[in-house]
C-alpha positions in Angstrom: -23.3 23.2 -14.5 -22.6 20.7 -11.7 -21.3 17.1 -12.6 -19.1 14.6 -11.9 -17.1 14.7 -15.0 -14.4 16.1 -13.2 -13.8 14.1 -10.4 -14.2 10.9 -12.3 -11.8 12.1 -14.9 -9.2 12.4 -12.0 -10.2 9.0 -10.8 -9.5 7.9 -14.7 -5.9 9.4 -14.5 -5.1 7.9 -11.6 -6.1 4.4 -12.9 -3.7 5.3 -15.6 -0.7 6.2 -13.5 -1.5 3.1 -11.2 -1.3 0.9 -14.7 1.7 2.3 -15.7 3.4 2.0 -12.1 2.5 -1.6 -12.2 3.8 -2.3 -15.6 7.3 -0.5 -14.7 7.9 -2.5 -11.7 7.2 -5.7 -13.5 9.8 -4.5 -15.9 12.1 -3.6 -13.2 11.9 -6.8 -11.8 12.6 -8.5 -14.9 15.9 -7.3 -14.5 16.8 -9.5 -11.6 17.4 -6.8 -9.2 18.5 -8.8 -6.3 19.6 -12.2 -5.6 20.2 -14.6 -2.5 23.2 -15.4 -1.4 23.9 -18.3 1.2 26.2 -18.7 4.0 26.8 -21.9 6.0 27.0 -21.4 9.7 27.6 -24.0 12.1 23.8 -25.3 12.6 22.1 -23.5 9.7 22.3 -22.6 6.0 21.3 -18.9 5.9 20.5 -17.0 3.0 20.7 -12.7 2.5 19.4 -10.3 0.2 21.9 -9.1 -2.2 20.5 -5.9 -3.9 21.8 -5.7 -7.5 19.6 -2.3 -8.4 17.4 -0.3 -6.3 13.8 0.3 -7.3 14.0 3.4 -9.4 13.0 6.9 -7.9 10.3 6.9 -11.1 8.4 4.3 -9.4 7.8 7.0 -6.7 6.8 9.7 -8.8 4.3 7.4 -10.4 2.8 6.7 -6.8 2.8 10.2 -5.9 0.7 11.1 -9.4 -1.6 8.3 -8.4 -2.1 9.9 -4.6 -2.5 13.2 -6.1 -5.0 12.3 -8.9 -7.3 10.5 -6.0 -7.0 13.3 -3.4 -7.8 16.0 -6.3 -10.9 13.7 -7.2 -12.2 14.0 -3.6 -11.5 18.0 -3.8 -13.2 18.5 -7.5 -16.3 16.5 -5.5 -16.7 19.2 -3.4 -16.5 21.6 -5.7 -19.0 20.2 -7.6 -21.3 19.7 -4.7 -21.3 23.6 -4.2 -22.2 24.6 -7.6 -25.0 21.8 -7.5 -26.4 24.0 -4.4 -26.3 26.9 -6.5 -23.4 28.4 -4.3 -20.0 29.6 -5.5 -16.6 27.8 -4.6 -14.1 29.7 -2.5 -10.3 29.5 -2.7 -10.0 27.1 0.4 -12.9 24.6 -1.3 -12.0 21.2 -0.9 -12.4 18.0 0.9 -11.5 17.8 4.5 -10.1 15.2 6.3 -9.7 15.5 10.0 -8.9 12.9 13.1 -11.0 14.9 15.7 -14.5 16.3 15.4 -13.5 19.4 17.1 -10.6 20.0 14.0 -13.2 19.4 11.3 -15.7 21.7 13.3 -13.1 24.4 13.4 -11.6 24.0 10.2 -13.0 21.7 7.8 -16.4 22.8 8.1 -15.1 25.8 6.2 -13.7 23.9 3.5 -17.1 22.5 2.5 -19.0 25.9 2.7 -21.7 25.7 0.4 -23.0 22.1 0.4 -26.0 21.3 1.5 -26.3 20.1 5.3 -26.9 16.7 4.0 -23.9 16.7 2.0 -21.8 18.0 4.8 -23.2 15.4 7.3 -22.3 12.8 4.6 -18.5 14.4 4.3 -18.3 14.3 8.1 -19.4 10.5 8.3 -16.1 9.6 6.7 -13.7 11.3 8.9 -11.2 9.1 10.7 -12.4 10.2 14.0 -11.3 7.9 16.7 -13.7 4.6 17.0 -14.1 4.7 13.4 -12.6 1.7 11.6 -14.6 1.3 8.6 -12.6 0.3 5.7 -13.3 3.4 3.7 -12.5 5.5 6.7 -9.1 4.1 7.0 -8.4 4.3 3.4 -9.4 8.1 3.3 -6.8 8.7 6.4 -4.3 6.6 4.6 -4.7 8.6 1.4 -4.4 12.0 2.9 -1.4 11.0 4.9 0.7 9.9 2.0 -0.5 12.8 -0.1 0.4 15.5 2.5 3.8 13.6 2.3 4.4 13.6 -1.0 3.6 17.2 -1.1 6.7 17.9 0.4 9.2 15.1 -0.3 9.0 11.9 -2.8 8.2 8.5 -1.5 10.8 6.4 -2.1 9.8 2.6 -3.2 11.5 -0.2 -1.1 11.3 -3.9 -1.6 9.1 -5.8 0.9 8.9 -9.6 1.7 5.8 -11.0 0.2 7.3 -14.9 0.3 5.7 -17.1 3.0 2.5 -16.5 4.5 2.6 -15.5 8.0 0.3 -18.6 8.8 2.6 -21.1 7.2 4.6 -23.2 10.1 8.1 -22.9 10.7 8.9 -26.5 11.0 8.4 -28.4 7.6 8.3 -32.3 7.7 9.1 -34.6 4.8 10.8 -38.0 4.0 13.8 -38.8 2.6 15.1 -42.3 1.8 12.3 -43.6 4.1 13.4 -41.3 6.9 11.6 -38.8 8.3 13.1 -35.6 8.5 12.3 -31.9 9.8 13.7 -28.4 8.5 12.9 -25.4 10.8 12.7 -22.5 8.4 12.9 -19.0 9.7 11.9 -16.1 7.3 11.3 -12.2 8.0 7.7 -11.5 8.6 5.2 -10.9 5.8 5.5 -7.4 4.8 8.8 -6.8 6.4 11.4 -4.3 4.5 14.2 -6.3 2.8 17.4 -4.1 2.4 20.6 -5.0 1.1 22.2 -7.6 3.4 19.0 -8.5 5.0 18.6 -12.1 6.3 15.7 -13.4 4.0 16.2 -17.5 5.1 17.4 -19.6 7.9 17.4 -23.5 7.5 18.4 -25.6 10.3 18.0 -29.6 9.7 16.2 -31.1 13.1 18.3 -34.0 13.0 16.3 -37.2 14.1 16.5 -40.9 14.4 18.7 -42.0 11.1 19.6 -38.7 10.0 23.2 -38.4 11.0 25.5 -35.9 9.9 23.8 -35.3 6.7 24.5 -31.6 5.3 21.8 -29.7 3.8 21.3 -27.8 0.1 18.3 -25.6 -0.1 17.8 -24.2 -3.7 15.3 -21.1 -3.9 14.6 -17.5 -4.7 13.6 -14.6 -3.0 9.8 -13.4 -3.3 10.0 -9.6 -2.8 7.3 -7.1 -3.8 7.3 -3.3 -3.8 6.0 -0.8 -0.9 6.3 2.9 -0.2 5.9 5.0 2.6 6.9 4.5 6.4 3.6 2.4 6.5 5.1 -0.1 3.7 1.7 0.5 1.4 1.9 -2.3 -0.8 1.5 -1.9 -4.8 -1.1 -4.7 -4.4 -2.9 -2.8 -2.0 -3.5 0.3 -4.4 -6.2 -0.8 -6.5 -8.3 -1.2 -3.2 -7.5 2.2 -2.2 -8.5 3.9 -5.4 -11.7 2.0 -5.3 -12.5 3.3 -1.8 -12.1 7.0 -3.2 -14.3 6.0 -6.2 -17.1 4.7 -3.8 -17.3 8.3 -2.1 -17.4 9.9 -5.1 -20.3 7.8 -6.4 -21.8 8.0 -3.4 -23.1 11.2 -4.3 -23.9 10.3 -8.0 -27.5 10.0 -7.5 -28.1 14.2 -6.1 -26.4 14.7 -9.7 -29.0 13.1 -11.8 
């Protein structure tokens, strides 16, 4: 009997992998796997990333398991839609994702053979064709791309800059001892990859009236997150990715009664 039990079970399993991934990332970060080391230059104090321990490959495995279950939930959905229509799924049954209408018509439509015309139209409506920029469509394209890569090679986790906001000004103004001062702060862009030795902060005292030849001492820490793939998909974005896939599955729920 056709139902959404299997796709929903896959989504639940994806949630479990995501929870495990988040817990292991936070446990890894507690080991202080990176620090900032400073170096004084002629006109600035510069901080560099020193990696003591790279993110473990296990995080990439958990990420891959998360992707696999999300992608499988969509394939399971098509299987159930075919059963719902009284037809028989085939060996190539699955949820197609194509970036052109021509490819979908030539190949994708075969993968959903047996679904109703209305369901086929619904599936085509979320295909990432040029000009379609809805969040759910972008999420589907991203999932398909990442899942395809993960089938062939492990997606390694990397450190990512999540420190200063991209809208935060580079010039910081304050008063010390009644003297107005300015500091120029240059950091990597938000979301930039942080490898060992990467410059993570450059601080230059903009000496003004009364500042003289003061020396500057800066204390702080690196705010690094973790990301996956060439597109640097952040861990914090994964719940939203899962939510979009869940939305596609539940879109068909009324037809299952």
